[in-house]
C-alpha positions in Angstrom: -28.6 77.6 -60.6 -26.1 80.6 -60.4 -25.8 80.3 -56.3 -22.7 79.2 -54.7 -22.1 75.4 -54.7 -21.3 74.8 -50.8 -22.8 71.5 -50.5 -22.1 68.9 -52.9 -23.1 65.4 -52.9 -21.0 62.6 -54.8 -22.7 59.3 -56.0 -20.6 56.7 -56.2 -17.6 56.4 -54.2 -15.5 54.3 -56.4 -11.9 55.6 -57.5 -13.3 58.6 -59.4 -15.9 59.5 -56.9 -13.5 59.1 -54.0 -11.0 61.3 -55.7 -13.6 64.1 -56.5 -14.8 63.9 -52.7 -11.3 64.7 -51.8 -10.7 67.6 -54.0 -13.9 69.2 -52.9 -13.4 68.6 -49.1 -10.1 70.2 -49.5 -11.4 73.1 -51.3 -13.9 73.9 -48.2 -17.1 72.2 -49.7 -19.4 70.3 -47.5 -19.4 66.8 -49.2 -22.0 64.0 -48.9 -20.8 60.8 -50.2 -23.1 58.2 -51.4 -22.6 54.7 -52.3 -24.8 51.5 -51.6 -21.5 49.8 -50.5 -20.6 50.5 -47.1 -17.1 48.9 -48.0 -16.6 51.6 -50.8 -17.7 54.5 -48.4 -15.0 53.1 -45.7 -12.5 53.0 -48.6 -13.2 56.4 -49.7 -12.8 57.6 -46.1 -9.8 55.9 -45.9 -8.3 57.3 -48.9 -9.0 60.9 -47.7 -7.7 60.1 -44.3 -4.3 59.0 -46.0 -4.3 61.6 -48.7 -4.4 64.5 -45.8 -2.0 62.6 -43.6 0.6 62.8 -46.4 -0.4 66.4 -46.8 0.4 67.0 -43.0 3.8 65.1 -43.4 4.8 67.4 -46.2 3.9 70.4 -44.5 1.2 71.5 -47.2 -1.5 71.8 -44.7 -1.7 71.6 -40.4 -3.1 68.7 -38.6 -6.0 71.1 -37.7 -6.8 72.0 -41.3 -6.8 68.2 -41.6 -9.1 67.5 -39.3 -11.6 70.3 -40.9 -11.3 68.5 -44.2 -12.3 65.1 -42.6 -15.2 66.8 -40.9 -16.3 68.1 -44.0 -16.9 64.4 -45.7 -19.6 62.5 -44.6 -21.0 59.0 -46.2 -24.3 57.5 -46.6 -26.1 54.6 -48.2 -29.2 56.2 -49.3 -29.9 58.8 -52.1 -31.9 60.6 -50.0 -29.1 62.1 -48.3 -28.7 64.5 -51.2 -31.7 66.4 -50.4 -29.9 69.5 -49.5 -27.2 69.6 -51.9 -26.5 72.2 -54.2 -24.9 70.0 -56.8 -24.9 66.3 -57.5 -22.2 64.6 -59.2 -22.9 60.9 -60.0 -20.0 58.9 -60.9 -21.6 55.3 -60.9 -20.9 52.6 -63.5 -20.8 53.5 -67.2 -24.3 52.3 -68.0 -27.1 54.2 -69.2 -29.7 52.2 -66.9 -27.4 52.8 -63.8 -27.5 56.5 -64.5 -31.0 56.8 -65.5 -31.9 55.2 -62.2 -29.9 57.5 -60.3 -31.3 60.4 -62.1 -35.0 59.5 -61.8 -34.6 59.2 -58.1 -33.1 62.4 -57.6 -35.9 64.3 -59.5 -37.8 63.6 -56.4 -35.5 64.1 -53.9 -33.3 67.4 -54.7 -34.2 70.9 -54.7 -35.4 72.4 -57.8 -32.4 74.9 -58.0 -29.8 72.2 -57.5 -27.4 71.0 -60.4 -27.1 67.6 -61.7 -23.8 66.3 -63.0 -23.0 63.2 -64.8 -19.4 62.1 -64.8 -19.4 60.1 -67.5 -16.6 59.9 -69.9 -18.5 58.5 -73.2 -22.4 58.5 -72.8 -24.9 60.9 -74.1 -25.5 63.9 -71.6 -28.4 64.5 -73.8 -30.1 61.1 -73.4 -29.5 61.3 -69.7 -31.0 64.6 -69.3 -33.9 63.8 -71.4 -34.7 61.2 -69.1 -34.9 63.8 -66.2 -37.8 65.8 -65.2 -35.7 69.0 -65.4 -33.4 68.5 -68.3 -32.1 72.2 -68.0 -30.2 71.4 -65.0 -28.4 68.5 -66.4 -24.8 68.5 -67.5 -21.8 66.7 -67.8 -18.7 67.2 -65.2 -15.8 65.0 -66.6 -12.7 64.9 -64.2 -9.9 62.8 -65.0 -7.9 60.2 -62.8 -6.1 60.6 -60.6 -8.5 63.8 -59.9 -6.2 65.5 -57.2 -3.5 65.6 -59.7 -5.1 66.0 -63.1 -6.0 69.7 -64.0 -8.7 69.1 -66.6 -12.3 69.1 -66.4 -14.7 68.9 -69.2 -17.9 71.0 -68.7 -20.4 69.1 -71.1 -23.7 70.9 -72.4 -26.6 69.3 -74.0 -29.0 71.2 -76.1 -31.2 71.2 -73.2 -28.6 72.8 -70.4 -29.3 76.2 -69.0 -26.2 78.4 -69.5 -26.4 79.5 -66.0 -25.7 76.0 -64.6 -22.6 75.8 -67.1 -21.0 78.9 -65.8 -21.7 78.2 -62.1 -20.2 74.5 -62.2 -17.2 76.4 -64.3 -16.5 78.7 -61.5 -16.5 75.6 -59.2 -14.2 73.9 -61.4 -11.5 76.9 -61.4 -12.3 77.5 -57.5 -10.8 73.9 -57.4 -7.7 74.7 -59.2 -8.7 73.1 -62.4 -8.8 74.0 -65.9 -12.2 73.7 -67.2 -13.0 73.2 -71.0 -16.5 73.8 -72.1 -17.5 71.3 -74.8 -20.5 69.8 -76.5 -22.4 66.6 -76.1 -20.4 64.0 -78.1 -19.0 60.4 -77.5 -15.8 60.9 -75.6 -15.9 64.6 -75.6 -12.4 66.0 -76.5 -9.4 63.8 -74.2 -11.1 60.7 -74.6 -12.8 61.3 -78.0 -8.9 61.4 -79.3 -7.4 59.0 -76.5 -9.5 56.2 -76.7 -9.2 56.0 -80.4 -5.5 55.7 -80.0 -5.8 53.1 -77.2 -7.9 51.0 -79.6 -5.3 51.1 -82.1 -2.7 49.9 -79.7 -4.9 47.2 -78.3 -5.4 45.8 -82.2 -1.5 46.3 -83.0 -0.7 44.1 -79.9 -3.5 41.6 -80.8 -2.3 41.1 -84.2 0.9 40.1 -82.9 2.7 43.0 -84.6 4.6 44.0 -81.8 5.2 42.7 -77.7 3.0 44.9 -75.2 6.2 46.0 -73.6 7.8 47.2 -77.1 4.4 49.1 -77.7 4.4 50.6 -74.4 8.1 51.9 -74.4 7.7 53.0 -78.1 4.9 55.5 -77.1 6.8 56.5 -74.0 10.3 56.8 -75.5 8.9 58.2 -78.9 6.3 60.6 -77.8 7.2 61.4 -74.2 3.9 60.1 -72.8 3.6 59.3 -69.1 2.5 55.8 -70.1 2.2 53.2 -72.7 -1.2 52.6 -74.1 -1.4 48.9 -72.6 -0.5 49.7 -69.5 -3.0 52.7 -69.4 -5.9 50.5 -70.6 -5.2 48.5 -67.7 -5.3 51.3 -65.2 -8.4 52.8 -67.0 -10.0 49.2 -66.6 -10.5 47.3 -70.0 -14.1 46.8 -69.5 -14.7 50.7 -69.4 -12.5 51.2 -72.3 -14.9 48.6 -74.3 -17.5 50.7 -73.0 -16.4 54.0 -73.9 -15.6 52.7 -77.3 -18.8 51.1 -77.9 -20.4 54.4 -77.2 -17.9 56.2 -79.5 -18.4 53.7 -82.3 -22.2 54.0 -81.9 -22.0 57.7 -82.8 -19.3 57.9 -85.3 -19.3 54.7 -87.2 -15.6 55.0 -87.5 -13.8 51.7 -87.6 -11.1 53.0 -85.7 -13.7 53.4 -82.6 -14.8 49.7 -82.8 -13.4 47.9 -80.3 -10.7 45.5 -80.6 -11.8 42.1 -80.1 -9.2 41.4 -77.5 -10.9 43.9 -75.1 -14.1 42.0 -75.3 -12.2 38.9 -74.5 -10.2 40.1 -71.7 -13.4 41.6 -70.4 -15.4 38.5 -70.5 -12.8 36.6 -68.7 -12.5 39.1 -66.0 -9.1 40.4 -66.9 -9.9 44.0 -66.6 -6.8 45.2 -65.8 -5.2 46.6 -62.4 -8.3 46.3 -60.2 -8.6 42.6 -61.1 -4.8 42.1 -60.7 -4.5 41.2 -64.4 -5.2 42.6 -67.8 -2.7 43.2 -70.6 -0.1 42.8 -68.1 -0.2 41.0 -64.5 0.0 42.7 -61.4 1.1 41.8 -57.7 -2.6 41.9 -56.3 -5.8 43.4 -57.5 -5.7 47.0 -57.1 -1.8 46.9 -57.4 0.1 48.8 -59.8 3.4 46.5 -59.8 3.6 44.5 -62.8 5.2 41.0 -62.4 6.6 38.5 -64.4 4.2 36.2 -66.6 4.3 33.7 -69.4 4.4 36.6 -71.7 7.0 38.8 -70.3 10.2 38.5 -72.3 13.5 37.0 -71.1 16.3 39.9 -70.8 18.2 37.6 -73.4 15.3 38.2 -76.2 16.6 39.0 -79.3 20.1 38.3 -78.7 22.1 36.1 -80.8 25.3 35.9 -83.1 25.6 39.6 -84.4 28.4 40.7 -86.7 31.0 42.7 -85.3 30.6 46.3 -85.8 33.6 49.0 -85.2 33.0 51.6 -88.0 29.5 53.1 -89.2 28.6 55.2 -92.3 26.1 57.7 -92.1 24.6 58.9 -95.5 23.3 62.4 -95.6 23.9 65.8 -94.5 20.7 67.2 -92.8 19.7 67.6 -88.9 18.9 63.6 -88.7 22.1 62.5 -90.5 24.2 64.5 -88.1 22.3 63.5 -85.1 23.0 59.8 -85.7 26.6 60.4 -86.4 26.9 62.1 -83.3 25.1 59.3 -81.3 27.6 56.8 -83.1 30.6 58.5 -82.4 29.8 59.4 -78.4 29.4 55.6 -78.3 33.0 55.2 -79.5 32.4 53.9 -83.2 34.8 55.6 -85.9 32.2 57.3 -88.5 32.1 58.1 -92.2 29.7 60.9 -92.5 28.9 61.0 -96.3 27.0 63.7 -98.4 26.6 64.9 -101.8 29.7 67.1 -101.7 32.8 67.6 -99.3 31.4 71.2 -98.5 28.0 69.6 -97.0 29.8 66.8 -95.1 32.0 69.5 -93.4 28.8 71.8 -92.5 27.2 68.5 -91.1 30.4 68.0 -89.0 30.6 71.7 -88.0 26.7 71.0 -87.1 27.7 68.3 -84.6 30.8 70.5 -83.2 28.2 73.2 -82.3 26.0 70.4 -80.4 28.8 69.1 -78.6 30.0 72.5 -77.6 26.4 73.1 -76.2 27.1 70.0 -74.2 30.3 70.8 -73.0 28.9 74.5 -71.8 26.2 72.7 -69.7 28.4 70.4 -68.0 27.3 67.3 -69.6 30.5 66.4 -71.4 34.2 67.2 -70.8 36.3 69.1 -73.7 38.4 65.8 -73.8 35.4 63.8 -74.6 34.1 66.3 -77.1 37.6 66.2 -79.0 37.5 62.6 -78.9 34.3 62.5 -80.6 34.9 64.5 -83.1 38.2 63.0 -84.0 36.0 59.8 -84.8 34.1 61.8 -87.4 35.3 61.9 -91.0 33.5 63.8 -93.3 33.3 62.7 -97.1 31.9 64.1 -100.2 31.1 60.5 -101.8 29.7 57.5 -100.6 32.8 55.6 -101.6 34.2 56.2 -98.5 32.0 53.7 -97.1 34.0 50.9 -99.0 35.0 49.4 -95.2 32.3 50.4 -92.8 30.6 47.5 -91.0 27.7 49.2 -90.6 26.0 51.6 -93.3 23.1 54.0 -92.2 21.1 56.3 -94.6 19.6 59.4 -93.4 18.5 61.1 -96.8 15.3 62.4 -98.1 12.0 60.5 -97.4 11.4 59.6 -100.9 11.2 55.9 -101.9 13.2 56.6 -105.4 16.2 58.4 -103.6 16.5 55.7 -100.8 16.5 52.9 -103.6 18.9 54.6 -105.8 21.3 55.2 -102.8 21.0 51.3 -101.8 21.5 50.3 -105.0 25.0 52.3 -104.6 25.5 50.8 -101.4 25.1 47.6 -102.4 28.1 48.1 -105.0 30.4 49.9 -102.6 30.0 48.2 -99.1 31.9 45.1 -98.5 30.4 41.7 -98.2 28.9 41.4 -94.5 28.3 45.0 -94.1 24.7 45.8 -92.4 22.7 48.2 -94.6 20.2 50.4 -92.8 17.6 52.7 -93.5 15.9 55.3 -91.2 12.8 55.6 -92.9 9.6 56.7 -90.8 7.3 55.5 -93.2 8.2 53.7 -96.3 8.8 50.2 -97.0 12.0 48.8 -95.9 11.6 46.0 -98.1 11.7 48.2 -101.2 15.1 49.3 -100.1 16.1 45.9 -99.2 15.3 44.8 -103.0 17.2 47.6 -104.6 19.9 45.5 -103.7 21.5 42.3 -104.4 21.7 41.2 -100.4 18.2 41.8 -99.1 19.3 39.5 -95.9 21.5 42.3 -94.8 19.1 45.1 -94.9 17.2 46.4 -91.8 15.1 49.6 -90.6 16.9 51.6 -87.8 14.2 54.4 -87.1 15.9 57.0 -85.1 13.7 59.8 -83.5 14.4 63.6 -84.0 16.6 64.9 -82.3 18.8 61.7 -82.2 21.2 62.6 -79.6 18.1 63.3 -77.2 15.6 60.5 -78.0 16.3 57.4 -76.6 14.1 55.0 -79.0 14.9 53.2 -82.0 12.4 51.3 -84.0 14.1 48.2 -85.2 12.2 47.0 -88.4 12.9 43.7 -89.6 11.9 42.6 -93.1 10.5 39.2 -94.1 14.3 38.8 -95.8 16.3 40.2 -92.8 18.9 37.8 -91.5 19.0 36.7 -88.0 22.3 37.9 -87.3 21.7 41.3 -89.0 18.5 41.9 -86.5 20.9 40.5 -83.6 23.6 43.0 -84.8 21.4 46.2 -84.7 20.0 45.3 -81.4 23.6 45.1 -79.9 24.7 48.2 -81.7 21.6 50.1 -80.3 22.0 49.0 -76.7 25.7 50.2 -77.2 24.8 53.7 -78.4 22.5 53.7 -75.3 19.3 53.6 -77.1 16.1 51.6 -76.5 15.5 49.2 -79.1 11.8 48.1 -79.9 11.4 45.2 -82.6 8.5 45.6 -85.3 7.7 44.5 -88.9 7.9 46.3 -92.0 4.7 47.9 -92.4 3.4 51.7 -92.6 4.0 53.7 -89.6 5.8 51.0 -87.4 4.8 51.2 -84.0 4.9 55.1 -83.0 3.5 56.7 -86.4 1.0 54.1 -86.7 -0.5 55.0 -83.5 0.5 58.9 -83.3 -0.6 60.3 -86.6 -4.4 58.7 -86.7 -4.9 60.6 -83.1 -3.5 63.9 -84.8 -5.8 63.5 -87.7 -8.8 62.8 -85.5 -7.7 66.2 -83.7 -7.8 68.0 -87.1 -11.4 66.5 -87.7 -12.6 67.9 -84.6 -11.4 71.6 -85.6 -13.3 71.0 -89.0 -16.4 69.9 -87.4 -16.3 73.0 -85.3 -16.4 70.8 -82.1 -13.7 72.3 -80.2 -10.9 74.9 -80.7 -7.1 74.6 -81.3 -6.4 75.7 -77.8 -9.2 73.6 -75.9 -7.9 70.8 -77.7 -4.6 71.3 -77.2 -5.1 72.3 -73.3 -7.4 68.7 -73.1 -4.6 66.4 -74.2 -2.0 68.3 -72.1 -4.0 68.5 -69.0 -6.5 65.5 -69.4 -4.0 63.0 -71.2 -0.5 64.1 -69.9 0.8 64.7 -73.3 3.9 66.7 -73.5 2.4 68.7 -76.3 -1.0 69.4 -77.7 -1.9 67.7 -81.1 -1.6 71.4 -82.8 1.5 72.1 -81.2 3.0 68.6 -82.3 1.8 69.0 -85.9 3.3 72.4 -86.4 6.6 71.3 -84.8 6.5 67.9 -87.2 5.8 69.8 -90.3 2.3 69.7 -91.9 3.9 68.4 -95.2 5.4 65.7 -93.4 2.6 64.9 -91.3 0.3 64.7 -94.7 2.7 62.4 -96.2 2.7 59.9 -93.5 -0.9 60.3 -93.2 -1.4 59.3 -96.8 1.2 56.3 -96.6 -1.0 54.8 -93.5 -4.3 55.1 -95.6 -2.8 53.7 -98.8 -1.4 50.9 -96.5 -4.5 50.1 -94.2 -7.2 51.2 -96.7 -9.3 52.5 -93.7 -11.4 55.2 -94.5 -10.9 56.6 -90.9 -7.2 57.2 -92.0 -8.0 59.3 -94.7 -6.1 62.7 -94.1 -8.3 65.5 -92.9 -9.1 67.6 -95.9 -7.9 70.8 -93.6 -4.6 69.3 -93.4 -4.3 69.0 -97.1 -5.8 72.6 -97.6 -3.1 74.0 -95.4 -0.3 72.2 -97.1 -1.5 73.3 -100.4 -1.2 76.8 -99.1 2.2 76.4 -98.2 1.5 76.6 -94.3 3.6 73.8 -93.2 3.8 74.9 -89.5 6.8 76.6 -87.2 9.3 76.3 -90.4 7.1 78.5 -92.8 5.8 80.7 -89.7 2.4 79.6 -90.3 0.6 76.3 -89.8 -2.3 75.8 -87.5 -1.1 78.8 -85.7 1.1 81.6 -86.8 4.7 82.2 -85.5 7.1 85.0 -85.4 9.6 85.1 -88.2 13.0 84.5 -87.1 
């Protein structure tokens, strides 16, 4: 089991199997591709021919090297071809029956020292190994699609796996230029264990008609920096595959967050399994195509348009980073801005922060000196909300405390002129509670900006049951004018982004609590396997553990789901004053500035 893996058989030549074969052949291994479908085998060969041709065109390899790679990949329709393989990787459909049939057959074919690996992303490696005559040589080798691009490989051990086998395939993964992460046998492992719960919640959110598929996907891409929205990703993975993974996860965890959303079953049984079928959550130009085409659910470009109110001046209440960032955004778009704080000194300090930000933009060539001066001239600092008397739109960006916000809205109600739109930037509190603190709840709306406001493109527009149509139209128009992307959602805890993001973060903490994986392995898995810009623990420390805990509590209180209860480790760290980067210690320790 500790011999070099020079000849490797790949059983199952679908997209994943073909990708694995491609990577192995390029790395100098002799690859035996096995599939009962001649069509699948031919497509795998064609895919390798195409990918290596592109590599030649980009001068990454020579034509001679390309021919060597192609010669190393041979395809067969019979498992007997695996007889001389040092390692066999099965990538057949996610079914115990299908995989067990392969493993039972391989027991009578391969050499005694050959390693058998399952490419499952959800099924129990232990259960598959136990059905083998030699369970000690069975492990999981979970690649991520597209295999050529994704760096993560999860090496999964069961309680029966020989450590030498793990060491050998770990070295192989490193030779392939991958980042192997060793994990135990648990449904979903690290990356999919966190990813699929999030995808499931997104499907349920869409099914509940809380937000459109386009807005859900745009919110997660723009608000979290993800490479794909969750519904588009489900279509890419395959709705049926996602349902299978979630079923396996739910069977192991009994966590309601893993219980497959009914829409996944409906789409699967209707044959609407995503890109491969040409239709899933979205409709595609053809089966296998990634080109989204218009269908009956595609919003019109004029969706949400209507008779909005005229807005030429904006009041921003607050003196923190978010308030100054929002004021900067409005002034850059040409709005006259009143920046009001609890004192003139605080307001002046906030404007000085904006001046510093604009100076950086000038230094980086993103803004001219004239534009900077024009922007600053549009901002008037004020030490009292009384300066909001004539603004057309008042935006509060004060502390995330409902009592504080309600008191502020009661004051705005008395100060602002009739017809002024009143907006809260809350990330988790009920907008309706702010609206009911006024005598004009129809004028109140949520405008949830993301930090840092000048850089982040997303604004969640939160409409309450009392928000007027013209008020909704107004904030959509304003959001477009300040060059942000608006997404519509209703007034419930977390809106779109936080309602999907924080359960994922909470589940990552639970993994550490249960000693399943380390902080570093989890962060690496989500960055390398999921394409996330930051791992969950990096992100928690940046956001602040106290802020994260507050949002988790709001979500748990609103939805009453036991799976949303804040992880005890998060509560303990907050109680200990370990709040993340701002205190020098959170999940990790940081150098004091």
